[in-house]
N, C-alpha and C positions, 0 to 999 in steps of 0.2 A: 491510827484508821482502819476499820472492818472492812475488809471487802466482800459482799455478797449476791446472789443473781434473786432476784423476784418472780417467782413464775407458779401459776395455778396450779391447784390439788391438780387437776386431771393431766397437766404437761409433767410433774413431778416423776408417773410411771415411766416418761420416756427419758427422764434423762440416764444417757450412759455414762459417761464419767463427767468430774469435777478434780480440776487440777490445778496448785498453786504452785507456779511457775518461778523455780530459783533462780534470782538475778545477783551475779558478783556485783553488778554496775551501779548499785543502786539498794537504799534499806527499804524500798517498797518492792513488793512481789505482785506480778500480772496474775491474776487467776482465769482459768476458762473452763467454759464448761460443754459439751456435747450432748446433743438431745438427737434421740432416732426418729427419723420422721417417716416409719415403714411401723408395724405392729410387730417388732421384731424384741420379742420379752428374751431374757437372759434371769436366771434363777443362780443367786449368790448365795454359800455358807458358807459357815466358817467364821473366821475373824476378820473384820472389815478397822484397818487403823484408819480409826478420826484423830490421828495425832502425826507426825512428824516431824521430822528437824530440817534445817535451815544452816545452812554453811553461808557469813555471810563474811564480808571483810569490813573491819574500821576503823580508821587510823586513830593510832592510839600515840600521842605527842612523846610520851615516857618512853614508847618504844622506837622510836624514829632512830634512834643511833644504831641498836639490834640491825633494824630492814638496811639502814646504811653501811653498814658491812654484812648481810649477807648478799646487798647489791656487786659488791666486791668480791666474792668468793670466786673460785673457778668456776662452779657449774653454771652461775650468772651470765660468767662474762662468753660459757661456750656455748649457752643458748643466745645471747646477744647476737655474738659472730653469723651461728648460725641463720638467728634471723635476718641479717643483713644481707648476708648470699642469699636468701630468697624473697628479694626486697622486690623482685618482676615480678611472683607470687603472691600475692596483698593476704589471702587467707593464709598460709600455712605462714607468711611471716609472721602477720598477726598473731597466730595459736604460739609462736614461738615466745616473741614478746609477750603473753599471756603465761606462759607457761615460768617466764622469770621473775614477773610480779607475786605471781601464786606462790612460788618458792621462796622466795624475800620475804614476803608477806605472812609465810607461815607464823610468826608472830602476831599478829595481825587479826587474826582467825576468830570468830566467834560462833558456835552454835547455838542455835536458838531452838525452841521446843515449844512448838505447838502443840495446845486437845489435848486427849484420850484414846486409849481403844475402849472400842465398843463390842460387844461379842452377839451378831445374829444368830437366828437360829432358821 
């Protein structure tokens, strides 16, 4: 699926930022566009990346044993213990749980490259 914004040519000069937001919890990416509502122009020179990479985690059944083994390591167990001790502080506890899964899930990590570079003068 390709996500895009449709705007008029007159609005194109008011586009300040277009971002693709990486998400680890889904294979889909959110898009975000910011526009200027007043006459505020910025000149950009140099290389503007039209390409980017996104790191995603994709479950691979063949690597599930490796993932399970990583979940048993001392590093992950220490992070889980720390997360459990933070249970009254939900944001910090969730952050520690995420660290566990990112560490153990390193074998499931995929890098997706999108687009190509364009030079502007």
